[in-house]
C-alpha positions as CSV (number, residue, x, y, z in Angstrom):
1,M,99.1,-118.8,-24.5
2,D,98.7,-118.1,-20.8
3,V,101.5,-115.6,-20.8
4,L,99.9,-113.8,-23.8
5,D,96.5,-113.8,-22.1
6,S,98.0,-112.3,-19.0
7,W,99.7,-109.6,-21.0
8,V,96.5,-108.8,-22.8
9,V,94.5,-108.6,-19.6
10,A,97.2,-106.3,-18.1
11,C,96.7,-103.9,-21.0
12,L,92.9,-104.0,-21.0
13,V,92.1,-101.7,-18.1
14,P,94.7,-98.9,-19.0
15,L,93.4,-98.9,-22.6
16,A,89.8,-98.8,-21.4
17,V,90.5,-95.9,-19.0
18,A,92.3,-94.0,-21.8
19,A,89.3,-94.6,-24.1
20,V,86.8,-93.4,-21.6
21,L,88.8,-90.2,-20.8
22,S,89.2,-89.5,-24.5
23,G,85.5,-90.1,-25.0
24,L,84.6,-87.6,-22.2
25,D,86.9,-85.1,-23.9
26,D,85.2,-85.6,-27.2
27,L,81.8,-84.9,-25.6
28,I,82.7,-81.2,-25.2
29,P,82.5,-80.3,-28.9
30,D,79.5,-82.6,-29.3
31,L,77.6,-80.6,-26.6
32,A,78.8,-77.3,-28.0
33,M,77.4,-78.0,-31.4
34,A,74.2,-79.5,-30.0
35,V,73.5,-76.3,-28.0
36,A,74.4,-74.1,-31.1
37,G,72.1,-76.2,-33.3
38,L,69.2,-75.6,-30.9
39,R,69.8,-71.9,-30.9
40,R,70.0,-71.3,-34.6
41,R,69.6,-72.9,-38.0
42,V,71.9,-72.3,-40.9
43,P,69.8,-71.0,-43.9
44,A,70.5,-72.6,-47.2
45,V,70.8,-69.4,-49.1
46,R,73.2,-67.9,-51.6
47,P,75.5,-65.1,-50.4
48,P,74.0,-61.6,-50.4
49,E,75.0,-59.2,-53.0
50,G,77.4,-56.4,-52.0
51,P,80.5,-54.4,-53.1
52,E,83.3,-56.8,-54.2
53,R,86.6,-56.4,-52.4
54,R,89.7,-57.0,-54.5
55,I,90.8,-60.5,-53.8
56,A,94.2,-62.1,-54.6
57,L,94.1,-65.9,-54.8
58,F,97.4,-67.6,-54.0
59,V,98.2,-71.1,-55.4
60,P,101.7,-72.5,-54.4
61,L,103.1,-75.3,-56.7
62,W,105.8,-77.9,-56.7
63,Q,105.7,-80.4,-59.6
64,E,102.0,-79.8,-60.4
65,H,102.2,-79.6,-64.2
66,N,99.7,-82.5,-64.5
67,V,96.8,-80.7,-62.7
68,I,97.3,-76.9,-62.6
69,E,96.0,-76.1,-66.0
70,S,92.7,-78.0,-65.5
71,M,92.4,-76.5,-62.0
72,L,92.8,-72.9,-63.2
73,R,90.7,-73.1,-66.3
74,H,87.8,-74.9,-64.7
75,N,87.7,-72.7,-61.5
76,L,88.1,-69.4,-63.3
77,A,85.2,-70.4,-65.6
78,E,83.0,-71.3,-62.6
79,I,83.7,-68.7,-59.9
80,R,80.8,-66.3,-59.5
81,Y,82.9,-63.3,-58.5
82,T,84.7,-60.8,-60.8
83,N,87.1,-58.7,-58.7
84,Y,89.9,-61.1,-58.2
85,E,93.2,-62.2,-59.7
86,V,95.3,-65.4,-59.3
87,F,99.0,-65.6,-58.3
88,V,100.6,-68.9,-59.0
89,G,104.0,-69.7,-57.3
90,A,106.5,-72.1,-58.9
91,Y,110.2,-72.9,-58.6
92,P,112.9,-72.4,-61.2
93,N,114.0,-76.1,-61.0
94,D,110.4,-77.2,-61.9
95,P,110.4,-76.4,-65.7
96,L,107.3,-78.4,-66.6
97,T,105.2,-76.6,-64.1
98,L,106.7,-73.2,-65.2
99,E,105.9,-74.0,-68.9
100,V,102.3,-74.9,-68.2
101,V,101.7,-71.8,-66.0
102,R,103.4,-69.5,-68.5
103,G,101.0,-70.8,-71.2
104,I,98.0,-70.2,-68.9
105,E,99.3,-66.7,-68.0
106,S,99.5,-65.8,-71.7
107,S,95.9,-66.7,-72.3
108,L,94.1,-65.7,-69.1
109,D,94.5,-62.1,-67.9
110,K,93.7,-63.0,-64.3
111,V,96.6,-65.3,-63.9
112,H,100.1,-64.2,-62.8
113,L,103.2,-66.4,-62.4
114,A,105.3,-65.8,-59.3
115,I,108.7,-67.5,-59.5
116,V,110.5,-68.4,-56.3
117,P,114.1,-67.0,-56.5
118,H,115.6,-70.3,-55.4
119,D,115.3,-74.0,-56.1
120,G,112.7,-76.1,-54.5
121,P,111.1,-77.8,-52.8
122,T,111.4,-75.7,-49.6
123,S,108.1,-75.4,-47.8
124,K,104.7,-74.3,-48.8
125,A,105.0,-71.3,-46.5
126,D,108.2,-70.2,-48.3
127,C,106.4,-70.4,-51.7
128,L,103.5,-68.4,-50.3
129,N,105.8,-65.7,-49.1
130,W,107.3,-65.2,-52.5
131,I,103.8,-65.2,-54.0
132,Y,103.0,-62.4,-51.6
133,Q,106.0,-60.5,-52.9
134,A,104.8,-61.0,-56.4
135,M,101.4,-59.6,-55.4
136,L,103.1,-56.5,-54.0
137,A,105.0,-56.0,-57.3
138,Q,101.7,-56.3,-59.3
139,E,100.1,-53.8,-57.0
140,E,102.9,-51.3,-57.6
141,A,102.7,-51.9,-61.4
142,C,98.9,-51.5,-61.7
143,G,98.4,-48.9,-58.9
144,A,95.6,-50.9,-57.1
145,G,95.8,-52.9,-54.0
146,F,94.3,-56.2,-52.9
147,E,92.1,-56.2,-49.8
148,V,91.7,-59.9,-49.2
149,I,94.1,-62.9,-49.8
150,V,92.7,-66.4,-50.3
151,T,94.8,-69.5,-50.3
152,H,94.2,-72.6,-52.5
153,D,96.0,-75.7,-53.7
154,A,96.5,-77.1,-57.2
155,E,93.9,-79.9,-56.7
156,D,91.1,-77.7,-55.4
157,L,87.6,-77.6,-56.9
158,I,86.6,-74.1,-55.7
159,H,82.9,-73.7,-55.0
160,P,81.4,-71.0,-57.3
161,D,80.1,-69.0,-54.3
162,S,83.2,-69.4,-52.1
163,L,84.7,-66.0,-52.8
164,R,81.4,-64.3,-52.4
165,W,80.9,-65.8,-48.9
166,I,84.4,-64.8,-47.9
167,N,83.8,-61.3,-49.2
168,H,80.5,-61.1,-47.3
169,Y,82.0,-62.2,-43.9
170,M,85.0,-60.0,-44.3
171,Q,82.7,-57.1,-43.3
172,E,83.0,-58.4,-39.7
173,Y,85.9,-60.8,-39.5
174,D,89.6,-60.8,-40.4
175,M,90.0,-64.5,-41.2
176,V,87.3,-66.6,-42.9
177,Q,87.5,-70.3,-43.4
178,V,85.3,-72.1,-46.0
179,P,84.6,-75.8,-45.3
180,V,86.8,-78.4,-47.0
181,L,85.3,-81.8,-47.9
182,P,86.7,-84.7,-49.9
183,L,84.9,-85.7,-53.0
184,P,83.1,-89.1,-52.7
185,T,84.8,-92.2,-54.0
186,P,83.7,-95.8,-54.2
187,G,83.4,-97.7,-50.9
188,R,86.2,-100.0,-51.8
189,R,88.7,-97.2,-51.6
190,L,89.2,-97.4,-47.8
191,T,92.0,-94.8,-47.5
192,H,90.0,-92.1,-49.2
193,G,86.9,-93.1,-47.3
194,V,88.8,-92.4,-44.1
195,Y,89.4,-88.8,-45.3
196,C,85.6,-88.5,-46.1
197,D,84.7,-89.7,-42.6
198,E,87.2,-87.6,-40.7
199,F,86.5,-84.4,-42.7
200,A,82.8,-84.8,-42.4
201,E,83.1,-84.9,-38.6
202,F,85.8,-82.2,-38.3
203,Q,84.1,-79.7,-40.6
204,T,80.6,-80.4,-39.2
205,K,81.5,-80.4,-35.5
206,D,85.1,-80.0,-34.4
207,V,86.2,-77.0,-36.4
208,P,83.1,-74.8,-35.8
209,S,83.1,-75.7,-32.1
210,R,86.5,-74.0,-31.7
211,T,85.1,-70.5,-32.2
212,L,81.9,-71.4,-30.3
213,L,84.1,-72.3,-27.2
214,G,86.3,-69.2,-27.6
215,G,89.4,-71.0,-29.1
216,F,91.6,-70.3,-32.0
217,L,90.6,-71.3,-35.6
218,P,93.3,-73.0,-37.6
219,S,93.3,-72.5,-41.3
220,N,92.5,-75.5,-43.4
221,G,95.3,-74.4,-45.8
222,V,92.8,-74.0,-48.7
223,G,89.6,-71.9,-48.9
224,T,91.0,-69.5,-46.2
225,G,90.5,-65.8,-46.7
226,Y,92.7,-63.2,-44.8
227,K,92.1,-59.5,-44.6
228,R,95.2,-57.6,-45.9
229,V,95.7,-55.9,-42.6
230,A,95.8,-59.2,-40.8
231,L,98.6,-60.6,-43.0
232,E,100.5,-57.3,-42.7
233,A,100.3,-57.7,-38.9
234,L,101.7,-61.3,-39.2
235,A,104.6,-59.9,-41.3
236,A,105.4,-57.1,-38.9
237,A,105.5,-59.6,-36.0
238,H,107.7,-62.1,-37.8
239,S,110.7,-60.4,-39.6
240,N,108.5,-59.3,-42.6
241,Q,107.5,-63.0,-43.3
242,V,103.7,-63.5,-43.5
243,F,104.1,-67.3,-43.4
244,D,106.7,-69.1,-41.4
245,P,108.9,-70.9,-43.9
246,T,110.3,-73.4,-41.4
247,C,106.8,-74.6,-40.5
248,L,105.2,-77.6,-42.3
249,T,101.7,-76.6,-41.4
250,E,101.8,-72.8,-41.9
251,D,97.9,-72.8,-42.1
252,Y,97.6,-74.1,-38.5
253,D,100.4,-71.7,-37.4
254,C,98.7,-68.7,-39.0
255,G,95.5,-69.4,-37.2
256,I,97.2,-69.4,-33.8
257,R,99.2,-66.3,-34.5
258,L,96.2,-64.3,-35.7
259,Y,94.2,-65.3,-32.7
260,R,96.9,-64.1,-30.3
261,L,97.1,-60.8,-32.2
262,G,93.4,-60.2,-31.5
263,F,92.0,-60.7,-35.1
264,R,88.5,-62.1,-35.4
265,Q,88.1,-65.5,-37.0
266,F,85.0,-67.2,-38.5
267,F,84.2,-70.7,-39.9
268,V,81.5,-70.7,-42.6
269,P,78.9,-73.3,-41.6
270,V,78.4,-76.2,-44.0
271,R,75.4,-75.2,-46.2
272,F,73.7,-77.2,-48.8
273,L,72.6,-75.6,-52.1
274,D,71.1,-77.6,-54.9
275,G,71.8,-80.8,-52.9
276,L,75.6,-80.1,-52.6
277,P,77.6,-78.6,-49.7
278,M,79.2,-75.2,-50.1
279,A,82.8,-76.2,-49.7
280,T,86.1,-76.6,-51.3
281,R,86.2,-80.1,-52.7
282,E,89.2,-82.3,-53.7
283,Y,90.5,-85.8,-53.9
284,F,92.8,-86.7,-51.0
285,P,95.5,-89.5,-51.2
286,Q,93.9,-92.8,-52.2
287,R,96.9,-95.0,-51.4
288,F,98.0,-96.0,-48.0
289,R,101.6,-94.8,-48.4
290,Q,100.6,-91.4,-49.7
291,A,98.1,-91.0,-46.9
292,V,100.8,-91.8,-44.3
293,R,103.1,-89.3,-46.0
294,Q,100.5,-86.5,-45.8
295,R,99.5,-87.3,-42.2
296,T,103.2,-87.5,-41.2
297,R,103.4,-83.8,-42.3
298,W,100.2,-82.9,-40.4
299,V,101.4,-84.6,-37.2
300,T,104.8,-83.0,-37.5
301,G,103.5,-79.5,-38.1
302,I,100.5,-79.4,-35.9
303,A,101.4,-81.6,-32.9
304,L,105.2,-81.4,-32.7
305,Q,106.2,-78.1,-34.3
306,G,103.0,-76.5,-32.7
307,W,104.2,-77.7,-29.3
308,E,107.7,-76.5,-29.9
309,R,106.6,-73.0,-31.1
310,H,103.5,-72.2,-29.1
311,G,104.0,-74.4,-26.0
312,W,101.0,-74.5,-23.6
313,R,100.4,-70.8,-23.3
314,G,97.1,-69.0,-23.5
315,N,93.6,-68.9,-22.1
316,P,91.8,-72.1,-21.0
317,A,90.1,-72.5,-24.4
318,S,93.4,-72.3,-26.2
319,L,95.0,-74.9,-23.8
320,Y,92.0,-77.2,-24.4
321,W,92.4,-77.1,-28.1
322,F,96.2,-77.5,-27.9
323,W,95.4,-80.7,-25.9
324,R,92.9,-81.8,-28.6
325,D,95.4,-81.2,-31.4
326,R,98.3,-83.0,-29.6
327,K,96.7,-85.9,-27.8
328,G,97.0,-88.0,-30.9
329,L,100.8,-88.4,-30.2
330,L,99.7,-90.8,-27.5
331,G,96.2,-91.7,-28.6
332,N,96.9,-92.8,-32.1
333,P,99.4,-95.6,-31.2
334,L,97.1,-96.6,-28.3
335,S,94.1,-96.9,-30.6
336,L,96.1,-99.2,-32.8
337,L,97.1,-101.3,-29.8
338,G,93.5,-101.4,-28.7
339,N,92.5,-102.7,-32.2
340,L,95.1,-105.4,-32.0
341,I,94.0,-106.5,-28.6
342,S,90.4,-106.5,-29.6
343,I,91.2,-108.7,-32.7
344,Y,93.1,-111.1,-30.4
345,C,90.2,-111.3,-27.9
346,L,87.7,-112.0,-30.7
347,A,90.0,-114.6,-32.3
348,S,90.6,-116.4,-29.0
349,W,86.9,-116.5,-28.2
350,T,86.0,-117.8,-31.7
351,A,88.7,-120.5,-31.4
352,A,87.4,-121.5,-28.0
353,A,83.8,-121.7,-29.3
354,A,84.7,-123.6,-32.4
355,T,86.7,-126.3,-30.4
356,G,84.3,-126.5,-27.5
357,R,87.0,-125.5,-25.0
358,A,86.6,-122.9,-22.3
359,W,87.7,-119.4,-23.1
360,T,90.9,-118.9,-21.1
361,L,91.0,-115.1,-21.3
362,P,88.5,-114.3,-18.5
363,A,90.4,-116.7,-16.2
364,A,93.6,-114.7,-16.7
365,G,92.3,-111.9,-14.4
366,I,89.3,-109.9,-15.7
367,D,87.6,-108.9,-12.5
368,D,84.5,-106.7,-11.9
369,T,86.5,-103.5,-12.0
370,A,88.0,-104.4,-15.4
371,R,84.5,-105.3,-16.7
372,W,83.1,-101.9,-15.6
373,W,85.9,-100.0,-17.4
374,L,85.5,-102.2,-20.5
375,G,81.7,-101.6,-20.5
376,A,82.2,-97.8,-20.1
377,A,84.8,-97.9,-22.9
378,L,82.4,-99.8,-25.2
379,V,79.7,-97.2,-24.5
380,S,82.1,-94.4,-25.2
381,Q,83.3,-95.8,-28.4
382,G,79.8,-96.6,-29.5
383,W,78.8,-93.0,-29.0
384,R,81.9,-91.8,-30.9
385,M,81.0,-94.1,-33.8
386,A,77.4,-92.9,-33.9
387,V,78.5,-89.3,-34.1
388,R,80.9,-90.0,-36.9
389,C,78.3,-92.0,-38.8
390,A,75.8,-89.2,-38.4
391,C,78.3,-86.6,-39.7
392,A,79.3,-88.8,-42.6
393,A,75.7,-89.5,-43.5
394,R,74.9,-85.8,-43.6
395,I,77.6,-85.2,-46.3
396,Y,77.8,-88.5,-48.1
397,G,74.6,-90.4,-47.3
398,W,73.9,-93.4,-45.1
399,Q,75.2,-96.0,-47.5
400,H,78.7,-94.4,-47.1
401,A,78.2,-93.9,-43.4
402,M,77.5,-97.6,-42.8
403,G,81.1,-98.4,-43.7
404,A,82.6,-95.9,-41.2
405,P,83.2,-98.6,-38.4
406,A,85.4,-100.7,-40.7
407,R,87.2,-97.6,-42.0
408,L,87.9,-96.5,-38.4
409,V,90.1,-99.5,-37.9
410,W,91.9,-98.6,-41.1
411,A,92.2,-95.0,-39.9
412,N,93.9,-96.2,-36.7
413,W,96.6,-98.0,-38.7
414,L,97.1,-94.9,-40.9
415,N,97.3,-92.5,-37.9
416,A,99.5,-94.7,-35.7
417,I,102.1,-95.3,-38.5
418,A,102.0,-91.6,-39.4
419,T,102.5,-90.6,-35.7
420,V,105.5,-92.9,-35.3
421,S,106.9,-91.6,-38.6
422,A,106.4,-88.0,-37.6
423,I,108.1,-88.5,-34.2
424,G,111.1,-90.2,-35.9
425,R,111.4,-87.5,-38.6
426,Y,111.1,-84.7,-36.2
427,T,113.7,-86.2,-33.8
428,R,116.2,-86.8,-36.6
429,A,115.7,-83.3,-38.0
430,R,116.3,-81.7,-34.5
431,L,119.4,-83.8,-33.8
432,A,120.8,-83.0,-37.3
433,R,119.6,-79.3,-37.0
434,R,118.0,-79.8,-40.4
435,A,115.0,-77.9,-41.7
436,H,111.9,-79.7,-42.6
437,V,111.0,-79.7,-46.3
438,W,107.8,-79.9,-48.2
439,L,106.4,-83.5,-47.9
440,K,104.4,-83.3,-51.1
441,T,101.7,-85.8,-52.1
442,E,100.6,-86.5,-55.7
443,H,97.5,-84.6,-56.6
444,I,94.6,-85.4,-59.0
445,F,92.2,-82.7,-60.2
446,P,88.7,-84.0,-60.2
447,L,87.6,-82.4,-63.5
448,L,89.4,-82.4,-66.8
449,E,88.3,-80.6,-70.0
450,P,85.9,-82.9,-71.7
451,A,86.9,-81.9,-75.2
452,A,90.6,-82.5,-74.5
453,Q,90.6,-85.5,-72.2
454,P,90.6,-88.9,-74.0
455,P,89.2,-92.0,-72.4
456,V,91.3,-93.2,-69.5
457,L,91.7,-96.9,-68.8
458,P,92.1,-98.0,-65.2
459,L,95.5,-98.9,-63.7
460,A,96.9,-102.0,-65.3
461,H,100.2,-103.7,-66.2
462,V,101.6,-103.4,-69.7
463,D,103.8,-106.4,-70.7
464,V,107.0,-104.9,-72.1
465,R,107.6,-108.1,-74.1
466,G,104.5,-107.5,-76.2
467,V,105.3,-103.9,-77.1
468,R,106.9,-103.2,-80.5
469,R,109.7,-100.7,-80.7
470,E,108.0,-99.0,-83.7
471,A,105.0,-98.2,-81.6
472,A,107.0,-97.0,-78.6
473,R,108.9,-94.5,-80.9
474,A,105.7,-93.2,-82.6
475,L,106.1,-89.9,-80.7
476,P,109.2,-87.6,-80.6
477,L,111.4,-88.3,-77.6
478,H,111.2,-84.8,-76.2
479,V,107.3,-85.2,-76.0
480,V,107.6,-88.5,-74.3
481,E,110.1,-87.2,-71.7
482,R,108.4,-83.9,-71.1
483,W,104.9,-85.3,-70.5
484,R,105.8,-88.8,-69.3
485,V,103.6,-90.5,-71.9
486,L,104.7,-93.4,-74.1
487,P,102.9,-95.1,-77.0
488,F,102.8,-98.9,-76.6
489,E,100.2,-100.0,-79.1
490,I,98.6,-98.7,-82.3
491,R,95.5,-100.5,-83.6
492,E,92.2,-99.7,-85.4
493,G,93.0,-96.0,-85.7
494,K,93.9,-95.6,-82.0
495,M,97.1,-94.9,-80.2
496,L,97.4,-96.3,-76.7
497,L,99.5,-94.2,-74.4
498,A,101.0,-95.4,-71.1
499,A,101.1,-92.8,-68.3
500,T,101.4,-92.8,-64.5
501,Q,98.6,-90.2,-64.4
502,P,96.4,-88.3,-66.9
503,P,98.5,-85.5,-68.6
504,P,97.2,-81.9,-68.7
505,P,95.3,-80.5,-71.8
506,T,98.5,-78.7,-72.8
507,A,100.3,-82.1,-73.3
508,L,97.4,-83.5,-75.3
509,R,97.3,-80.5,-77.6
510,E,101.0,-81.0,-78.2
511,I,100.6,-84.7,-78.8
512,S,97.9,-84.1,-81.3
513,R,100.3,-82.2,-83.5
514,F,102.3,-85.4,-84.1
515,T,99.4,-87.9,-84.7
516,R,95.9,-88.0,-86.2
517,L,95.1,-91.2,-84.3
518,E,92.5,-91.3,-81.6
519,I,94.3,-91.2,-78.2
520,R,93.5,-93.5,-75.3
521,L,95.3,-93.4,-72.0
522,Q,96.4,-96.5,-70.1
523,L,97.4,-95.8,-66.4
524,V,100.4,-97.8,-65.3
525,S,102.6,-97.9,-62.2
526,P,105.8,-95.8,-62.2
527,Q,107.9,-99.0,-62.3
528,N,106.0,-100.3,-65.3
529,F,106.5,-97.0,-67.1
530,E,110.2,-97.0,-66.5
531,R,110.5,-100.5,-68.1
532,L,108.5,-99.2,-71.1
533,M,110.8,-96.2,-71.4
534,A,113.8,-98.6,-71.8
535,L,112.4,-99.6,-75.2
536,I,113.3,-96.2,-76.7
């Protein structure tokens, strides 16, 4: 124990110094937003009326057949803007997504399918480039050009006024970013709660402070509007490719490149209308492994590829934000180490108090200098936590914000593992001279058509031994394989279908052609589903 105590004490001061310096760094955007808040208030108004620019909305896809129909039908019904069309990109080796999008294209005039000419997945940027080419072809066919391009993902819940705000600010700016905020979930879902906390702070404070301090504005990847002339300039500067297909975070990369080309960027402040923020909303990964996968892509693209591509060049504001974007390479693992040491200190103190023995840790070498740094670190971390709680409370309420301290520890685990994973993946890819591919996460669209969506039972395990083969074969094999749904019980006029996630309305309409029974969906794990499939 004495050796371990000595090692812990040796780590305390360096960790405390790092925490204090990082905390001082974090004060800069805090002060910038405080000064900006004193100067002006953001009015809670709807976007002013004005001439509508022609907008092309880009949606890149890879294996999104379960969500894309609900996403398009809902958003196209809700958007309060008329002069726009949607271009949806898909790969030839993704037949389920192609089938769903073709069905939507045939029924909605605003939707156009753009097929990537090679198999996927490649990268989101590559898919976006081919969507851009499809837009050019559509312009040539109809004789009218698009003035603004807006990017979105398959899981996005687009605010009805989003395009109107982008159109309004395009009078003055070349790139306009609408806020992105996770939808609220129950407090027990720690992983998704971490996204809520982080995005509440980033979108309220960190992102808008970039332009206030004269730095570049990275795109969020969704809800980003670009003037046509800006994207044409990107293409001219990069071998006629608007988005860099070798980059895992093309959104971040575009923001830097546009800034260096002199284009004006603007972040739409978070406004509340009818009690809800004007923002793109979505569900982020809710499982630990999925979150690590997504954050691995972010760290790889932003910190590692960003360092490789853009170095440390630029004005002082750019250098500062490069530092902010990359300091997690060191800070994330150190934060996890700090958590582990804090847990050890608390556990050793509790054990000493419970047994009546002296606490041995102070005797291992904690002097006055160490106590000063530890006190300063505690104050710094307390301030950081207060800021995060305040930002989270503004978006999600104080009940959610009270859980932010516990979720911060969980976030440190997520970010540290993702950082180590990113460094490993990046290093292996460089040594093997291998391109990075699309690290996709599974998506869930928050709203499904009420008339089409049957009741969904929460995730559970279906015992294969209790399933009759007659029930498992109640639907044609091609329907089961196409939509990944399997009947496992028929009772009281109901057919219970096992699925790993809710199928799209297209699948439910097809299933209804083969049964008059009431459909109920039972979510199961992929492993459980594969065992059920063995019955047929």
